[in-house]
N, C-alpha and C positions, 0 to 999 in steps of 0.2 A: 712462622706465621707473623705477619705484620699487623699493626692496628688497623690498617686499611682492608685486611682480608678477614671477613667474619664467616666462620664455619657454619654449616647448616645446623638448625635447631638451637641457636644461641639466643633464645627468646622464651618468654613465659607462655605456655599453652593458654588458649588455642593459637597464639601467634607462633609462627616458625621463624619469621623475620620481623624485627622491630627497630628500624632505623629512623631516628628523629633528628632534627637539626641539633638538638642538644647532645645526643649520643655520638653524632658524627663530628661535632666540633665546628659546624658551619652554621649558616643562617636560614636557609630556604627549603631544602629538599628532604623528603621523607618517603619511606616505603614500609608498609606492613604486608606480610603474607599471613592470612588467617586460614586455619584448617578447621572446617566445620564437621569433618568426618563423614562417614558413610552411615546413612539412616534409611534402611529399606522401608520402614513404616512411617516415615515422615522426614522433616528437616529440622536442623538446628538453626538458631538465630542469635544475633548479637545486636544490641542497641548501641549506636555509635553517634558521634557528633563531629562535624568537620571543624568547628571552631573558626580560627583564622586561616584555615587551609582549604584550598580547592583540591578535589580528588578525582581520579579516574579509577574506576573499579572494573576488573575483568576476571573471569574465571581462568585459572591455570589448568585445572582439571575438575570438572563438575558443572553444576548448573545452579541457578539461584534467582532470587528476587530482591530488588532494592525498593523499599517503601519509605517515602518521606511525605508526611501530610496526606493529601489526597492523591499523590502521584505514586504510580507503581510501575517499575521498570523490570522487565524480565532479562535474565542472562541465560541464553540458550546453552544447551549442553556442549561441552568440549571434552573429548576423551583425554587429550594431553596437549601440551604446548606445541607438539609437532603435528597437530590435527587441523592446521589452518588458522586463520584469524578468529578472534573471539568477539562477541558483543562487548561493548564498553558503556558504562554509565558514568556520566560526569555530574558531580554535585558541587555547587558553589559554597562559598564561605557561609558560616552561620546556619548550617543545615543539620537538623536532627534526623536520623534515619535508622532503619533496621535492615540488616543484611541477613537473609535466610536462604538456606540451601544445603547442598551436600558437596563435599570436595574442598578444594583449595582456591583462594581468591587473593589477587594482588590489589592492594589499595595504594596507588601512586599519589603522592601529595606534594604540594608546594605552597608556601605562604603567599597569600594574595591580598589585594586591597580592593579590587573591583568585584562586584557580585554579578555573576553571569547565570543565565537560566540553567536549571537542571535538565538533562536530556540524555537520550540513549542513542548510541551509534551502533547500528546492526553490523554483524560480521561481514555481511555481503557488501557493505559500503566502505569497508576499510581498504584504502589504497595499498596495493602490494607492489613493491619496487624490487627489481633484481639488480643488484649493485655489484660492480667489479667484473672480473672475467677470470677464466682459467681457474687455478686453485685459490684465487682470491674472490671467487663468486660467493654471494650470500643473498639472502632473501629478507626484505625489511617490510614489516607490517606497520604502516604509518598511521596508526589509529589516533595518536595524539601529537603529531608533528606540528611544528609552528605554522607551516603553510597549508595544512589540511584540516585542522580542527581549532576552533576559537577557544581560547582560555586566557586567563590573566597573565600567568607566568609559567605554568606547568607545561613541560614537553616530555612526551613518553612514546617510545616505539618498542617493537619486538624485532629481534634479529635471529634468523635461522642460518646456521653454517653447516653445510654437509661435512661428514667425516673426512678428515685429511685436508680440509681447506683452512685458510687464514682469513680472519675478519678483523674489523677495526684496524685496517691496514691500508696504506702506510699509517704509522702512529701519528696522532694529531693531538692538538690541545685547544682548549677554549677557556683560558683563565685570565684574559685581559680584555678590556673594553676598548674597541677601536673600530675603524671602518671595515676591517677584514676579520675581526674576531669578536666573539661574544664571551662574556664572563659567566660561566655556568658551573655549578656543582653537579656531579653526576654519580649515580648509583648503577652498578651492574649487578643484576640478579641472574644466576645461572641455573639451568637444568641441562642434563646430559642424558641422551638415550642409552638404555641398557644394551649390552651385548649378550651373546649366548652364554658367556661365563659370569655375567653379573654387571654391576654398575659401571658406567663409562666415566671418562674424565677429559679434561681439557686444560689449557694454560692461559693465563692472562698476565700482561705486562703493563706496568706504570713506571715512568721515570721522569725526573725533573730536569731543571737547568742548574747552572752553577749558583745562581742567586736564589732559586726556590727548589731545593733538592727533595726528591721523593724516590723510593726504590722498592718496587713490589714485583715479584715474580711468583705467582700463585698457581698451584695445581688446584683447579676448581672442579667441584662435583655438584650434583643436584642439591639445590638449596643454599649454596654458598653465595656470598655477596662480596664485591670489591668496591670500595669507596674511592672516588677520584676527586679530591679537593682541588687539585691543580696538577699541572704537568702533562707531558705526552702520555697517551695511553693507546695500547695496541702493541702487538697483535693479540686478538683472542684466537687461540689455536684449537681446532677440533681434532682430537687424536683420530688417526685412521680407524674406521669402523664404528665411530661414535659421533652421531650428529649432535651439535651443540646449539643450545638456545640461550639467549640472554634478553632480559628486559632492561631497557635503559630509562632512567628517570632523571630529569634535569630541570634545573631552575637557577636563576641568578638574581642578584640584588639590583640590577639595572632596570631602567624603565622600559626597555624594549625586549619583547619576547621574540628571540631569533636564535638560530643555530648556525653560527659562522665559525669555521674551524681553520686552523693553520697546521699544515703538515710539517713533520720534522723535515727540515731542508735536506738532511742527509739521505732521506729515503723517498722524497716526493717524486723522483724520477720514475718510480715503479708504476705510477698511474699511466704514464705514457706507454709502458710496455703492454698494456691491456688492449691497445688499439687493434692488434692483429689476432687476438684470442677470442674464442667463443665463450659465452656464459656456460657454466657447468650444466650439462644436460639433465642432471638430477633435479634441477630447479625448474618451476616451483615445487617445493617439497611439502607434501602432506602425508603423514602417516601416523599411526597410533603408537603408543608406548610399547605395544606388544609386537611390534615389527622392528626388532633391533637392527640397526645399521642400514635401514631401508634408504 
C-alpha cells in the first residue's frame, strides 16, 4: 500500500474518510465521508463549519437535512451509490451548519476565496453523461462539474463503471497550468457492488513522468481512497461481475476553475477506436446494493 492509497475506515468515527489538504500534503482539496448510522426512531446530527472551504454535500446511502441559519435543504433518500444521482447541497465559505439524517454522506471540499450562495441541486437536475464506448463505457453524474454548476474552485463528479469495463482511460493528467491542461489535485473515493459471494473489488493506477515520479497500483474496495497529487491516472478497472463507483473531488491553486486534461500520448489513440463501437447497453445503470452485478 502506498501513501496515496488510503484503506477504508482510516479515520476517527463518525468519519470513515478524512482527507484534508494537510493530511494529503497539498493545498486545496478535501473529502470527508461521515456515517450517521441507522436510527429508526429519529436521526443523528453533527454541527459543522465550512471555514475557508466551500463544500458539496450528498448522500452516498441514506437521507438527511442540511440546516444553516434560516435555510433548510433536504437530501432525498438514496439506497446506494448505484441508485442514480443524488441531491447535492452547496455551502459557501464561512457557513455554520448542521447535518442531520441517517446513513453515509460525502462532504467534498476545496479552499475558496469567493463567497457564493448556498443552494440545493436536486437529483433530477443532475446532468448524466455516458462517456466512452464498448468496454470503456461509463456513466458520469456531473453534479459539480466546472461547466454545469457554479463554484469558486471545487469540481466534483460521480462515475459508475459496469463490471468488466475500464474507466478513467486512456490515462490522463492535469498537473500543469497551460492552454490545454489545468493544475488540479484529485481525490478518488471508491465503492464496489457486492457479488453473491461477498464484497467486490477493482483496480486503480497512477503513474508519473521522469521528472515527477509516482507509482500506484491499488486494489480498491468499498471505502478506499486514492490521492492523485500529480501524474497520469487511470485506468480504474471494474472487475467482471462487480460494478464500480468513484467520487472525484478536484481543485487547484490557479485562478481558473476548469477541467482540462492531457492524455498519455502512448495511449491517446484508444479514443479513436471508439468511433465504431456502441455504448455499453447496461448504461445508464441504476440499481441498489442488493442487486449484485446488475
